[in-house]
C-alpha positions as CSV (number, residue, x, y, z in Angstrom):
1,M,58.5,-31.4,-13.3
2,T,56.3,-30.7,-10.2
3,P,55.8,-27.0,-9.1
4,G,57.3,-28.2,-5.5
5,I,60.7,-29.6,-7.4
6,L,60.9,-26.9,-9.4
7,A,60.5,-24.0,-6.2
8,L,62.9,-26.4,-4.4
9,L,65.6,-26.0,-7.3
10,T,64.6,-22.2,-7.7
11,G,65.4,-21.6,-3.9
12,L,68.8,-23.7,-4.2
13,F,70.2,-22.2,-7.2
14,V,68.5,-19.3,-8.7
15,I,68.1,-17.1,-5.7
16,P,71.6,-17.8,-4.3
17,G,72.7,-16.9,-7.9
18,I,70.9,-13.7,-7.6
19,M,72.5,-12.6,-4.5
20,L,76.0,-13.6,-6.0
21,Y,75.3,-10.8,-8.7
22,V,74.0,-8.2,-6.7
23,G,76.5,-8.8,-4.0
24,H,79.4,-8.7,-6.3
25,R,80.8,-5.2,-5.2
26,L,78.1,-4.4,-2.7
27,R,79.6,-1.3,-1.5
28,R,79.6,0.5,-4.8
29,R,75.9,-0.6,-5.6
30,S,73.0,1.5,-4.6
31,F,71.1,1.8,-1.3
32,R,67.9,-0.2,-2.3
33,A,70.4,-2.9,-4.1
34,R,72.1,-3.1,-0.4
35,R,68.8,-3.5,1.1
36,I,67.6,-6.0,-1.6
37,F,70.3,-7.9,-0.9
38,W,70.8,-8.3,2.8
39,G,67.0,-8.8,2.9
40,M,67.3,-11.9,0.6
41,F,70.5,-13.2,2.4
42,F,68.7,-12.9,5.7
43,G,65.3,-14.1,4.4
44,H,67.1,-17.0,2.3
45,T,69.0,-18.1,5.5
46,A,65.8,-18.2,7.5
47,G,64.1,-20.4,5.1
48,A,67.2,-22.8,4.6
49,L,67.4,-23.1,8.7
50,L,63.5,-24.0,8.5
51,A,63.6,-26.5,5.6
52,T,66.7,-28.1,7.0
53,W,64.6,-28.2,10.6
54,Y,61.4,-30.0,9.0
55,S,63.6,-32.4,7.4
56,M,64.8,-34.0,10.3
57,I,61.5,-34.9,11.3
58,P,61.8,-38.9,11.4
59,P,59.8,-40.8,8.9
60,E,57.4,-42.5,11.6
61,L,55.8,-39.0,12.3
62,W,55.0,-38.3,8.9
63,S,51.5,-38.1,8.4
64,S,49.2,-37.6,4.9
65,S,48.1,-34.2,6.4
66,D,51.4,-32.9,7.4
67,F,51.5,-29.8,5.3
68,W,54.2,-27.4,6.9
69,R,57.1,-30.0,6.5
70,G,56.3,-29.7,2.8
71,A,55.6,-26.1,2.4
72,F,59.0,-25.5,4.2
73,G,60.8,-28.0,2.7
74,F,59.7,-27.3,-1.1
75,Y,59.0,-23.4,-0.6
76,G,61.0,-22.2,2.3
77,M,63.9,-21.1,0.6
78,L,62.7,-19.6,-2.5
79,L,59.7,-17.6,-0.8
80,G,62.3,-16.7,2.3
81,G,64.7,-15.1,-0.3
82,L,62.0,-13.2,-2.1
83,I,59.8,-12.1,1.0
84,G,63.2,-10.8,2.6
85,G,64.6,-9.2,-0.9
86,L,60.5,-7.2,-0.8
87,I,61.4,-6.2,2.7
88,G,64.6,-4.8,2.0
89,F,63.1,-2.9,-0.9
90,V,60.4,-1.6,1.2
91,V,62.6,-0.6,3.7
92,S,64.6,0.9,1.0
93,I,61.6,3.6,-0.1
94,F,61.4,4.8,3.6
95,R,64.5,6.0,4.1
96,H,65.8,9.1,5.3
97,P,66.9,11.6,2.5
98,G,69.8,12.5,4.3
99,D,71.1,9.1,4.9
100,N,73.5,9.0,1.5
101,A,74.9,12.2,2.6
102,A,75.8,11.7,6.2
103,R,78.0,8.6,4.8
104,S,81.7,9.2,4.0
105,H,83.7,6.7,2.0
C-alpha cells in the first residue's frame, strides 16, 4: 500500500471515526475537546471539498507535473482534519479564563 492510499483511507475513515468518538455527547466534553472537534470538522470538510474539486479535472488536462491534484486528492482530508484539530487546540489554549463561568447549562 502506497503512502498516498494510506493517507486517503485514513482521511476517509479514521478522521471521521475520531470525530464521531469525540462528537458523542459533545456538550458534556471539555471546552478543549469541543474546539478540537469543530476544528477537525471544518478542516476535514474543507479538505473534502478541495479533494472533490481537484478530482473533477478531466483526464485530458492531467500532466506528469500535476502536484496539487495528487496532494489534495490523497492528503486533503487527512491534513485538513489534523490541521483543523490543531487550530482548535491552539484556540482553546488562549481562551479567556472566565468563559466557563459565564456559560449556563
